[in-house]
C-alpha positions, 0 to 999 in steps of 0.5 A: 685888849679889855673895855673893863676891869675884867681881865679873865672870868676866873676869878669869885664874881663878888670881888670884881664889883659892877662890870657894866656901864652906868651902874646905880641908873637902872630904875632911873632908865626904867622909868624912862622907858615906861615914859616913853613907852606910855608917851609913844601909845598916846601919840599914836592913838591921837595920830590913828584917831585924827586919821580916823576922823578925817577918813569919816568926814572925807568918806560921810557922802554916801555918793563918794564911798559908792565911787570908792568901793566901786573902784571908780578913779572919779571924785569930787 
């Protein structure tokens, strides 16, 4: 059973033509991949900055920070 036009590899490859799906969409898929990659990093940076700001505000009080560092379970 063959899922492509290739029945045997003992032929001239130039005569076969494209042997993979979506021929001609490589550049579009490349652009989509770059956009996804940059978007992921922007989302990740925003999420980490938001969490950092929340922790910074939460542990701004020196007494709470001392309790956290000393391992006390009591928190206001």
